[in-house]
C-alpha positions as CSV (number, residue, x, y, z in Angstrom):
1,M,0.2,0.0,-0.3
2,S,1.4,3.1,-0.9
3,K,1.8,6.2,1.8
4,A,-1.0,8.1,-0.1
5,I,-3.3,5.5,0.1
6,R,-2.3,4.8,3.5
7,L,-3.0,8.4,4.6
8,N,-6.3,8.5,3.3
9,E,-7.3,5.3,4.7
10,L,-6.1,6.1,7.9
11,R,-7.8,9.5,7.9
12,L,-11.0,7.8,7.4
13,Y,-10.5,5.3,9.9
14,I,-9.7,7.7,12.6
15,N,-12.4,9.7,11.9
16,R,-14.7,6.8,11.9
17,V,-13.5,5.5,15.2
18,K,-12.8,9.0,16.8
19,K,-10.8,7.5,19.8
20,F,-7.5,4.9,19.3
21,K,-4.4,4.1,20.1
22,V,-1.1,4.2,18.1
23,A,-0.5,0.4,18.5
24,E,-4.3,-0.3,17.4
25,L,-3.5,1.6,14.3
26,A,-0.1,-0.1,13.7
27,K,-1.8,-3.2,13.7
28,E,-4.9,-2.2,11.7
29,F,-2.2,-1.3,9.0
30,N,0.5,-3.6,9.4
31,V,3.1,-0.9,9.9
32,S,5.6,-0.1,12.9
33,R,4.6,2.5,15.2
34,R,6.8,4.8,14.3
35,T,5.3,4.6,10.8
36,I,1.8,5.6,12.6
37,L,3.7,8.5,14.5
38,R,4.7,9.9,11.4
39,D,1.5,9.5,9.5
40,L,-0.6,11.3,12.4
41,E,1.8,14.1,12.4
42,E,1.4,14.4,8.6
43,L,-2.2,14.3,9.1
44,S,-2.3,17.1,11.6
45,I,-0.4,19.3,9.5
46,L,-2.9,18.6,6.6
47,G,-5.6,19.9,9.0
48,V,-6.9,17.0,10.8
49,P,-7.8,18.0,14.2
50,L,-6.1,15.7,16.6
51,I,-5.4,15.8,20.4
52,S,-3.2,13.3,22.7
53,E,-4.5,12.3,25.8
54,V,-2.3,10.7,28.6
55,G,-2.0,8.4,31.1
56,A,-2.9,4.6,31.2
57,N,-5.8,4.9,28.9
58,G,-4.3,7.5,26.9
59,G,-4.2,7.8,23.1
60,Y,-5.7,10.3,20.2
61,Q,-8.8,11.7,19.8
62,V,-10.2,13.4,16.9
63,L,-11.9,16.7,17.5
64,E,-15.5,17.1,15.9
65,E,-15.0,18.9,12.8
66,K,-17.2,21.5,11.0
67,N,-15.5,20.9,7.8
68,L,-14.4,18.3,5.6
69,L,-10.9,16.7,6.4
70,A,-8.2,16.9,4.1
71,V,-7.5,14.3,1.5
72,S,-3.9,12.9,0.5
73,F,-3.4,12.4,-3.2
74,T,-0.6,11.1,-5.4
75,K,1.4,13.2,-7.8
76,E,-0.6,12.3,-10.8
77,E,-3.9,12.8,-8.8
78,T,-2.7,16.1,-7.8
79,F,-1.8,17.1,-11.6
80,S,-5.4,15.8,-12.7
81,I,-7.2,18.1,-10.0
82,F,-5.1,21.1,-11.3
83,F,-5.8,20.3,-14.8
84,A,-9.5,20.1,-14.2
85,L,-9.5,23.5,-11.7
86,L,-7.6,25.3,-14.8
87,S,-9.9,24.1,-17.5
88,L,-12.5,26.3,-15.7
89,K,-10.7,29.3,-14.6
90,H,-11.3,31.1,-18.2
91,F,-15.0,31.0,-17.9
92,I,-16.7,34.2,-17.4
93,S,-19.5,32.7,-15.0
94,L,-19.6,29.5,-12.9
95,P,-22.1,28.3,-10.5
96,F,-20.3,28.9,-7.6
97,E,-17.5,31.5,-8.3
98,S,-16.5,32.5,-4.9
99,E,-16.3,28.7,-3.6
100,F,-14.2,28.0,-6.8
101,N,-11.7,30.8,-6.2
102,S,-11.5,29.4,-2.4
103,I,-10.8,25.7,-3.7
104,I,-8.1,26.7,-5.8
105,K,-6.4,29.0,-2.9
106,K,-6.9,26.0,-0.5
107,F,-5.6,23.4,-3.2
108,Y,-2.7,25.5,-3.6
109,L,-1.7,26.4,0.1
110,N,-2.0,22.7,1.5
111,L,0.7,21.7,-1.2
112,N,4.0,20.6,-0.1
113,G,7.2,22.8,-1.1
114,K,8.2,20.5,-3.8
115,M,4.8,19.8,-5.0
116,K,4.1,23.9,-5.1
117,D,7.2,24.1,-7.3
118,E,6.0,21.4,-9.6
119,I,2.8,23.0,-10.1
120,D,4.4,26.6,-10.5
121,L,6.5,24.8,-13.5
122,I,3.4,23.2,-15.4
123,K,1.4,26.6,-15.3
124,N,3.2,27.8,-18.3
125,K,2.7,24.3,-20.1
126,I,-1.1,24.2,-20.6
127,D,-3.8,26.6,-20.8
128,F,-7.4,26.9,-22.2
129,K,-9.6,29.4,-24.2
130,I,-13.1,29.5,-24.0
131,D,-14.5,31.2,-27.1
132,N,-17.5,32.9,-27.9
133,Q,-18.6,33.7,-24.5
134,S,-20.0,37.4,-24.6
135,K,-21.9,37.8,-21.5
136,E,-21.8,36.9,-18.3
137,S,-24.4,34.8,-16.2
138,P,-24.6,35.8,-12.9
139,L,-27.6,33.5,-11.7
140,L,-26.0,30.2,-12.6
141,K,-25.8,29.2,-8.8
142,E,-29.9,29.8,-8.4
143,L,-30.5,27.7,-11.5
144,F,-28.3,25.0,-10.3
145,M,-29.6,24.8,-6.8
146,A,-33.5,24.9,-8.1
147,A,-32.3,21.8,-10.5
148,I,-31.0,20.3,-7.5
149,G,-33.9,20.9,-5.3
150,D,-36.1,20.1,-8.2
151,E,-38.0,23.7,-7.7
152,P,-40.1,25.7,-10.3
153,L,-39.0,29.3,-10.9
154,W,-40.1,32.5,-12.4
155,I,-37.6,34.1,-14.9
156,S,-37.4,37.1,-17.1
157,Y,-35.9,35.7,-20.4
158,L,-35.3,38.5,-22.7
159,G,-37.3,40.5,-20.9
160,V,-40.5,37.9,-21.0
161,K,-41.6,36.4,-17.7
162,R,-41.9,32.5,-17.9
163,E,-42.1,29.8,-15.1
164,I,-39.8,27.1,-15.6
165,Q,-38.4,24.1,-13.7
166,P,-34.9,23.5,-14.3
167,V,-33.1,20.1,-15.1
168,G,-29.8,21.2,-14.7
169,L,-27.1,23.1,-16.7
170,F,-24.5,22.3,-19.3
171,S,-21.8,24.3,-21.4
172,Q,-21.0,24.5,-25.1
173,Y,-19.0,26.9,-27.0
174,G,-18.4,29.1,-23.8
175,R,-22.1,29.9,-23.1
176,W,-24.1,28.6,-20.2
177,Y,-27.6,26.6,-20.9
178,C,-30.3,25.6,-18.7
179,P,-32.6,23.2,-20.2
180,S,-35.9,23.4,-18.0
181,Y,-39.6,22.5,-18.3
182,C,-41.5,25.5,-19.7
183,Y,-45.2,25.6,-18.0
184,L,-46.3,27.9,-20.5
185,R,-45.4,25.9,-23.5
186,K,-46.0,22.4,-21.8
187,E,-42.7,20.7,-22.7
188,F,-38.9,21.1,-22.1
189,R,-37.1,24.1,-23.8
190,L,-33.4,25.4,-23.6
191,F,-32.7,28.6,-22.2
192,R,-29.4,30.3,-22.6
193,C,-28.4,31.7,-19.0
194,D,-27.0,34.9,-19.9
195,R,-30.4,35.9,-21.1
196,I,-31.9,35.2,-17.7
197,S,-32.1,38.6,-16.1
198,E,-34.2,38.0,-12.9
199,I,-35.2,34.8,-11.1
200,G,-37.4,33.7,-8.0
201,L,-39.1,30.8,-6.9
202,S,-42.5,30.1,-8.3
203,V,-45.2,28.4,-5.9
204,R,-47.2,25.9,-8.1
205,N,-49.9,23.5,-7.5
206,D,-48.7,21.3,-10.8
207,K,-44.9,21.2,-10.0
208,M,-43.2,18.4,-12.1
209,N,-41.1,15.7,-10.4
210,L,-37.8,15.7,-12.4
211,K,-35.7,14.3,-9.8
212,E,-35.2,11.2,-12.0
213,T,-35.0,13.2,-15.4
214,N,-31.7,12.3,-17.3
215,L,-30.0,15.8,-18.2
216,N,-28.2,14.2,-21.3
217,D,-31.5,12.8,-22.5
218,I,-33.0,16.4,-22.6
219,I,-30.0,17.8,-23.9
220,N,-29.9,15.4,-26.8
221,I,-33.8,16.3,-27.8
222,L,-33.1,19.9,-27.4
223,T,-30.0,20.3,-29.0
224,T,-31.4,18.6,-32.6
225,K,-33.8,21.5,-33.2
226,K,-33.4,23.2,-36.0
227,E,-31.1,26.5,-36.1
228,Y,-32.3,29.6,-38.3
229,E,-30.6,32.8,-39.5
230,L,-32.3,36.0,-37.6
231,I,-32.4,39.0,-39.5
232,V,-34.3,41.8,-38.1
233,E,-34.1,45.6,-39.6
234,L,-34.5,48.6,-36.8
235,T,-35.3,52.2,-36.9
236,P,-33.2,54.4,-34.9
237,E,-35.3,54.0,-31.9
238,G,-35.3,50.6,-32.3
239,V,-31.6,50.5,-32.2
240,E,-31.9,52.4,-29.0
241,K,-34.5,49.9,-27.6
242,Y,-32.1,47.0,-28.6
243,K,-28.9,48.4,-27.0
244,S,-30.7,49.0,-23.7
245,N,-32.8,46.2,-23.2
246,L,-31.3,43.1,-25.1
247,S,-27.7,43.9,-24.6
248,L,-26.4,43.3,-28.0
249,Y,-27.0,39.3,-27.7
250,Y,-26.5,39.3,-31.3
251,Q,-24.4,41.3,-34.1
252,I,-25.7,44.6,-35.1
253,T,-24.7,47.0,-37.8
254,I,-25.9,50.5,-37.8
255,D,-25.6,53.0,-40.9
256,S,-25.0,56.5,-40.8
257,K,-28.4,57.5,-40.4
258,G,-28.8,55.2,-37.2
259,Y,-30.8,52.6,-38.6
260,G,-29.7,48.6,-37.7
261,V,-29.7,45.4,-39.0
262,I,-29.6,42.6,-36.4
263,K,-27.9,39.2,-37.7
264,G,-27.6,36.1,-35.7
265,S,-28.5,32.2,-35.2
266,I,-31.3,31.3,-33.2
267,S,-32.4,27.9,-32.2
268,E,-36.0,26.5,-32.7
269,T,-36.8,26.7,-29.1
270,E,-36.3,30.6,-29.0
271,I,-38.7,31.7,-31.7
272,D,-41.5,32.1,-29.1
273,F,-39.5,34.1,-26.7
274,L,-38.3,36.4,-29.7
275,A,-41.8,37.0,-31.1
276,D,-42.7,38.2,-28.1
277,Y,-39.6,40.7,-27.6
278,F,-40.2,41.8,-31.4
279,I,-43.8,42.4,-30.9
280,Q,-43.0,44.7,-27.8
281,M,-40.5,46.8,-30.1
282,G,-44.0,47.5,-32.2
283,K,-43.1,49.2,-35.5
284,H,-39.6,50.1,-34.5
285,A,-38.4,46.2,-35.6
286,K,-39.2,44.4,-39.0
287,V,-38.2,40.8,-38.8
288,V,-36.7,39.8,-42.3
289,G,-36.2,36.0,-41.2
290,P,-36.5,33.4,-40.5
291,L,-39.9,32.8,-42.0
292,E,-41.1,30.4,-38.9
293,L,-40.3,33.8,-36.3
294,R,-42.3,36.0,-39.0
295,A,-45.4,33.6,-38.9
296,E,-45.1,33.3,-35.2
297,I,-45.3,36.9,-35.0
298,K,-48.3,37.3,-37.4
299,K,-50.3,34.7,-35.4
300,R,-49.9,36.7,-32.3
301,I,-50.7,39.9,-33.9
302,L,-53.9,38.1,-35.1
303,V,-55.0,37.0,-31.7
304,L,-54.5,40.5,-30.7
305,S,-56.4,41.9,-33.4
306,D,-59.2,39.4,-32.9
307,L,-59.3,40.6,-29.2
308,Y,-59.9,44.0,-30.2
309,R,-62.2,43.6,-33.4
310,D,-65.4,45.0,-31.6
311,L,-63.5,48.5,-30.9
312,V,-64.2,50.2,-34.2
């Protein structure tokens, strides 16, 4: 048994029994008393709270802990953890950003001197670049905790209020997505997290039970939806509305007179949200494409027209 494995098993053992003697540990792990004493000293340095008791019935005792105990890793395991942490550092947003920074600091500070030197050496040997992540997603933690707790939420998505129940989170091409059940559309939809500006708990009597729902299955269904090319013409007033409300989610070009054209790629799952958004902009936004979005807008305008047909 390697030292790293023995230290980890020793840590788990003494945390379980709480009170022990060196001779008992030496017999349990088939090593000398001197080896156990060295191991206990190393565990103490790593943060395991041990106290010694003198006398005939003395020994060692583990203090009740408020935090998780330190774990010993091999050199290769340490490199693997560092590699994983490094792969996340370029994300603009993470579900537990402050906790993530704390983990990196604790991880580094608890390495021995030699291992710190090796980590410092390989820092310049590997890096990751996350492309196309144009916007922050400040509500990832709330979305993640709702998915874990199987709780419905209300969200403001592109300025439109929706009630959803998150299944989980996934990242693709540097952007975070939250596959969720949409109570309005009564089906699963894909929500871009950077487009969610507000969030809150929703109290519903028809809450879904999604605890056993497989995230990857939902992702596979939603990511096979069609992609469309978005083209929208804006008046100068529309350009200002777009800048202030949508925060440039899509590329926009503006001519010398202040008129603009929005271009970008949208998913089939976004058509209903964009229909609501561009209807709100009224005559200041004209959707040129896709035809599916134009048809959805026209359908909603006809519904509104029928609602006020008696007003002549």
